[in-house]
C-alpha positions in Angstrom: 98.8 162.0 192.1 102.4 161.7 192.9 104.3 162.6 196.2 105.7 165.7 194.3 102.5 166.7 192.9 101.0 166.9 196.5 103.5 168.6 198.1 104.5 171.3 195.6 101.0 173.4 196.2 101.5 172.7 200.1 104.9 174.0 199.8 104.3 177.4 197.3 101.6 178.3 199.7 103.6 178.3 203.0 106.6 180.1 200.8 104.4 182.5 199.5 102.6 183.4 203.1 106.1 183.6 204.4 107.6 185.8 201.4 104.9 188.2 202.1 105.3 189.0 205.8 108.7 189.1 205.6 108.9 191.2 202.3 106.7 194.2 203.3 108.6 195.4 205.8 111.1 196.9 203.4 108.3 198.7 201.7 106.8 200.6 204.3 108.3 203.8 203.1 107.1 203.6 199.7 103.7 202.9 200.2 103.2 205.3 203.1 104.4 208.0 200.4 102.2 206.3 197.5 99.2 206.1 199.8 99.6 209.3 201.6 99.3 207.9 204.8 102.4 207.6 207.9 104.9 205.1 208.4 103.0 203.8 211.4 100.1 203.8 209.3 101.5 201.1 207.2 103.0 199.3 210.4 99.6 199.1 211.6 98.4 197.5 208.5 101.3 194.9 208.9 100.3 194.4 212.6 96.7 193.9 211.9 97.4 190.8 209.6 99.8 189.4 211.8 96.8 189.5 214.7 94.0 188.5 212.3 96.2 185.0 211.3 97.1 184.4 214.6 93.6 184.8 216.4 92.0 182.9 213.4 94.6 180.2 212.8 92.4 177.5 215.6 88.8 178.2 214.2 90.4 178.2 210.7 91.9 174.6 211.1 88.7 173.2 212.5 86.6 174.2 209.6 88.9 172.2 207.2 87.0 169.1 208.8 83.7 170.8 208.2 84.3 172.2 204.6 87.3 169.6 204.0 91.2 169.8 203.7 91.1 170.6 199.9 87.9 173.1 200.1 89.2 174.9 203.0 92.7 175.1 201.3 91.5 176.2 198.1 88.9 178.6 199.9 91.9 180.4 202.0 94.2 180.6 198.7 91.2 182.4 196.9 90.5 184.5 199.7 93.9 185.5 200.3 94.3 186.3 196.3 91.4 188.8 196.3 93.1 190.4 199.7 96.3 190.6 197.6 94.8 191.8 194.6 92.6 194.7 196.7 96.1 195.7 198.5 98.2 195.8 195.4 95.4 198.2 193.7 94.4 200.1 196.9 93.9 203.9 196.6 94.2 204.7 200.3 94.8 203.1 203.5 91.6 202.1 204.3 91.7 199.3 201.1 94.9 198.3 202.4 94.0 197.1 205.3 91.1 195.6 204.2 92.8 193.6 201.4 96.1 193.1 203.2 95.4 192.9 207.0 91.8 191.2 207.0 91.5 189.2 203.8 95.1 188.0 203.9 95.0 187.2 206.9 91.8 185.4 206.8 93.1 183.4 204.0 96.5 182.6 205.6 94.3 181.2 208.9 92.1 179.0 206.1 95.0 177.4 204.1 97.9 177.3 206.2 96.6 174.0 208.6 95.1 172.2 205.5 99.2 172.2 204.3 100.3 170.2 207.7 97.1 168.0 207.8 97.5 166.9 204.2 101.1 166.0 204.4 100.5 164.1 207.7 97.3 162.1 206.3 98.9 161.2 202.7 102.4 160.2 203.9 102.0 157.3 206.9 105.7 156.5 207.4 107.9 159.1 209.9 110.3 159.4 207.3 108.1 160.2 204.2 106.7 162.6 206.9 109.9 164.2 208.2 111.0 164.8 204.2 107.8 166.2 203.0 107.7 168.4 206.4 111.1 169.5 205.5 110.3 170.7 202.0 107.3 172.6 203.1 109.3 173.9 206.5 112.5 174.7 204.0 109.8 176.6 201.6 108.8 178.5 204.4 112.2 179.3 205.8 113.4 180.4 202.1 110.6 182.9 202.0 111.0 184.5 204.9 114.8 185.1 204.7 114.6 186.0 200.6 111.7 188.3 201.5 113.6 191.3 202.1 115.8 190.5 199.1 113.3 189.6 196.3 110.7 192.3 197.9 113.5 195.6 197.9 114.3 194.3 194.5 110.6 194.3 193.4 109.9 197.3 195.1 113.1 199.2 193.5 112.5 198.0 190.0 108.9 198.4 189.5 106.9 199.3 192.7 105.7 198.0 196.4 102.6 196.9 194.3 104.1 194.3 192.3 104.5 192.8 195.5 100.9 191.8 196.0 100.4 191.4 192.1 103.2 189.0 192.2 101.4 186.7 195.1 98.0 186.9 193.3 99.8 185.3 190.1 101.3 182.8 192.6 97.8 182.0 193.9 96.2 181.7 190.8 99.2 179.1 190.2 99.1 177.2 193.2 94.8 176.9 192.7 95.8 175.1 189.4 98.2 173.1 191.0 96.0 171.9 193.8 92.9 170.9 191.5 93.6 167.7 191.9 94.5 167.4 195.5 92.6 164.2 197.4 90.8 164.3 200.3 89.1 162.3 203.2 85.3 162.3 202.8 83.8 164.4 205.4 82.2 163.1 208.5 78.2 162.8 208.3 76.5 164.1 209.7 78.7 167.0 210.1 79.3 168.2 213.5 78.3 171.8 214.6 80.9 174.3 214.3 82.0 175.9 218.0 81.1 179.2 217.6 81.4 179.9 221.4 85.0 178.1 221.0 85.8 180.0 218.0 85.2 183.6 219.4 86.7 182.8 222.8 90.2 181.6 221.1 90.0 184.4 218.7 89.7 187.3 221.5 92.1 185.4 223.5 94.8 185.1 220.9 94.2 188.6 219.4 94.6 190.6 222.8 97.7 188.4 224.0 99.7 189.0 220.7 98.6 192.6 220.4 100.3 193.3 223.9 103.4 191.2 222.6 103.3 193.3 219.4 103.0 196.9 221.6 106.4 196.0 223.4 108.1 197.8 221.1 106.3 200.6 221.4 105.9 201.1 225.3 108.4 198.3 226.3 107.5 195.6 229.2 107.9 196.9 232.2 107.6 200.8 232.1 105.6 202.7 229.8 107.8 204.9 227.1 104.9 207.3 226.6 101.4 207.9 227.6 99.2 205.1 226.5 95.8 206.8 225.7 92.3 205.5 224.6 89.8 208.3 222.6 92.1 210.9 223.7 92.1 209.9 227.4 95.7 209.1 228.9 94.8 205.9 230.8 98.8 204.9 232.3 101.2 207.9 231.7 104.8 207.8 230.5 107.0 206.1 233.4 103.8 203.6 234.9 103.7 200.1 234.7 103.6 199.0 230.5 100.0 198.8 228.8 101.2 195.8 227.4 100.6 193.7 230.7 97.2 194.9 230.5 96.5 193.1 226.9 98.4 190.6 227.8 96.3 190.0 231.0 93.0 190.5 229.0 94.5 188.0 226.5 95.2 185.3 229.0 92.0 185.9 230.9 90.2 185.1 227.9 91.9 182.2 227.0 92.0 180.7 230.4 87.5 181.2 230.1 88.0 179.4 226.7 90.0 176.7 228.0 87.2 176.3 230.9 84.6 176.7 228.3 85.9 173.6 226.1 85.6 171.3 229.3 82.4 172.6 229.9 81.1 171.9 226.3 82.8 168.4 226.5 80.9 167.2 229.6 77.8 168.0 227.9 78.4 165.7 225.0 79.1 168.5 222.6 81.8 168.8 220.3 84.4 171.5 221.3 86.5 173.5 219.1 89.5 171.8 220.8 89.3 168.3 222.4 90.8 168.0 226.0 92.9 164.8 224.4 94.9 167.5 222.8 96.0 169.0 226.2 96.9 165.6 228.0 99.4 164.4 225.3 102.3 164.7 227.0 104.7 164.3 224.0 102.7 166.7 222.0 102.6 169.7 225.0 106.6 169.1 225.3 106.8 169.5 221.4 104.6 172.5 220.9 106.7 173.9 224.0 109.7 173.6 221.7 108.0 175.0 218.5 107.5 178.1 220.7 111.3 178.3 221.7 112.5 177.4 218.2 110.0 180.0 216.4 111.2 182.8 218.9 114.7 182.0 218.7 114.7 181.7 214.7 112.6 185.0 214.3 114.3 186.6 217.2 117.9 186.0 215.9 116.8 187.1 212.2 115.6 190.3 213.5 118.5 191.4 215.3 121.0 190.7 212.8 118.7 192.6 210.2 118.9 195.4 212.4 122.6 195.0 213.2 123.5 195.1 209.9 121.2 197.8 208.9 122.2 200.3 211.9 125.8 199.5 212.3 127.1 198.2 209.0 124.8 200.4 207.3 123.7 197.8 204.8 120.2 198.4 202.7 117.6 196.2 202.5 118.9 194.0 199.3 122.4 193.8 201.0 120.9 192.7 204.5 118.6 189.9 202.5 121.8 188.9 201.0 124.1 188.7 204.2 121.0 186.3 205.6 121.6 183.5 202.8 123.7 181.6 204.7 121.2 181.3 207.2 118.8 179.8 204.7 121.3 178.0 202.9 121.7 176.2 206.3 117.9 175.8 206.6 117.6 174.2 203.1 120.4 171.7 203.8 119.1 170.4 206.7 115.0 170.4 205.1 116.7 168.2 202.3 118.4 166.2 204.5 115.3 165.6 206.8 114.3 162.1 205.4 117.8 160.7 206.2 118.2 162.2 209.3 114.6 160.6 210.7 115.7 157.2 209.2 118.3 157.1 211.4 117.6 159.1 214.8 114.2 159.6 216.6 112.5 163.0 216.4 113.7 163.6 219.8 117.5 163.5 219.4 116.8 165.5 216.0 115.1 168.2 218.0 117.6 168.2 220.7 120.6 168.4 218.3 119.2 171.0 216.4 118.7 173.3 219.9 122.7 172.4 220.4 123.9 173.4 216.6 121.5 176.7 216.7 122.9 177.8 220.5 126.2 177.1 218.8 125.5 179.3 215.8 124.5 182.2 218.0 127.7 181.7 220.3 130.0 181.6 217.2 128.0 185.0 216.1 128.6 186.6 219.4 132.4 185.4 219.6 132.9 186.7 215.8 130.8 189.5 214.9 132.1 193.2 215.4 131.4 196.7 214.3 134.3 196.5 212.3 134.7 193.1 211.5 134.2 191.9 207.6 131.3 190.1 206.0 132.7 186.5 206.4 132.5 186.7 210.0 128.8 186.4 209.9 128.7 183.2 207.6 129.8 180.5 210.2 127.1 181.5 212.9 124.6 182.1 210.7 125.4 179.2 208.9 125.1 176.8 212.0 122.1 178.5 213.0 120.2 177.9 209.8 121.4 173.9 210.2 120.0 173.9 213.8 117.0 175.5 213.0 116.2 173.4 209.9 116.6 169.9 211.8 114.5 171.1 215.0 111.9 172.7 213.0 111.0 169.9 210.7 111.6 167.0 213.6 109.2 169.0 215.9 105.8 169.4 213.4 106.8 165.6 212.7 106.4 164.9 216.2 103.6 166.9 217.4 101.2 166.3 213.8 102.3 161.9 214.4 101.2 162.2 218.0 97.6 162.0 217.0 95.2 160.2 214.7 93.9 161.8 211.8 90.8 162.7 213.6 92.6 165.1 215.4 94.7 166.4 212.8 92.8 169.7 212.5 92.8 170.5 216.0 96.6 169.9 216.9 97.5 171.8 213.2 95.9 174.8 214.3 96.9 174.5 217.6 100.4 174.2 216.3 100.7 177.1 213.7 99.1 179.3 216.3 102.2 178.6 219.2 104.5 179.2 216.2 102.8 182.5 215.2 103.0 183.3 218.7 106.7 182.4 219.2 107.5 184.5 215.8 105.7 187.6 217.4 107.4 187.2 220.8 110.7 186.7 219.2 110.7 189.6 217.2 108.8 191.9 220.1 111.3 190.6 222.8 114.6 191.1 220.7 113.3 194.7 219.6 112.0 195.4 222.9 115.9 194.9 224.5 117.7 196.6 221.6 115.7 200.1 222.9 116.1 199.5 226.3 119.8 199.2 225.7 120.7 201.4 223.5 122.7 203.9 226.2 126.3 203.9 226.0 128.2 200.8 226.7 124.7 199.2 226.6 125.9 196.9 223.6 122.3 196.1 222.9 122.8 193.6 219.9 125.3 191.5 222.1 122.5 191.9 225.1 119.6 190.7 222.8 121.4 187.6 221.2 122.3 186.5 224.4 119.2 186.7 225.7 118.1 184.4 222.6 120.9 182.0 223.5 119.4 181.6 227.0 116.2 180.8 225.8 117.5 178.1 223.3 119.3 176.5 225.8 115.7 176.5 227.8 114.3 175.0 224.5 116.9 172.3 224.9 116.2 171.6 228.6 112.8 171.0 227.3 113.4 168.8 224.7 115.2 166.3 227.0 111.7 165.9 228.7 110.7 164.1 225.2 109.9 161.0 226.0 112.5 158.3 224.3 110.1 155.8 223.1 109.0 158.3 220.3 108.5 157.2 216.3 111.4 156.7 214.3 
């Protein structure tokens, strides 16, 4: 197969997942009305999708070794497509949860890790990987940024069910395009699947992400409302936020998970994640960079979107159009990934990406006001998009290229989990600041964006410690 034939289905898979996650937010009210449920019920469905995907990303990536990368990719697409079909035809919230939250979440966890594994093992040169990681990252960013715009148009013109049925059509197309994807032979004898590690990692990530997502409801420090379980109030309003209970449980389970992995390796058994992944300094710094990148990107897009809708009173379609400069910046940077990788190290590109992203945030803070015109948003969003596009591609390339082909399933799942964690944290952190700073004179949008700018600068500091002798 040609390089284009290999990358096209992989990029489309990343695009449809990103599109699905962002487009649904503009259809919440329409779905709630049609299914005779509440907005909270639909929001819970979206949250459960995020939790399912994040919790199963590491086990899903391990299955690609056991089933084969192509097989896992197509199986994930099939599960995702069935879930989208169920959600599109759902008569009530229960079927919607099964289709969207569970099946689409499981399908995403199965098909997304092979996307990055197949790019890594197919293209051995760093500059080629950079080019095609740029294509995949650009497709994901395009789907995420264009989701509200296209989702708003489809929902307004046809109806929310068309959002899911469109995904089914695209999934069928991707499966057809992926029919001839090459794959490496599976190991014989096949190593046993580490079920204990899969359960611990899934449970730990579930509670950790759940706690982060709950911050919009309860806040980070002081609980904004009573926290009840089964009608019994466990934490009263004004007490310590219950999010730390969930986060604490998640951290404890993940600690148990890493101890379990170490013990399993000592016994000579195949663990869900090899310990060597956690001892690679370059990859660890790259994963830290990825966490900050996704946090900053999703947090910034969230803040700008809410600003446009609450302050400038834009609808979903207008908001999507106003985010176009950021999407354009990401696509331009992604298209230039191969050329940039041939001239600069991944370390330098990551650092430059952080600098440009921070500059974009600073420009937005300086120019955008409640009374400013539309053009005041363009320079900052364009710079932010350019910076994000440069560093996302370089960071993925850096992390994936730090390991041999035999470890690609492990590192791909870990990398995608870190990215999902960063995305969830970015939206939750920005949202909680917006709520906390709504008092008169609080300037919630400026405070949120300033916080994200500081975190971006922390990411730059992390990037400075990446070893200089990295692949070019």
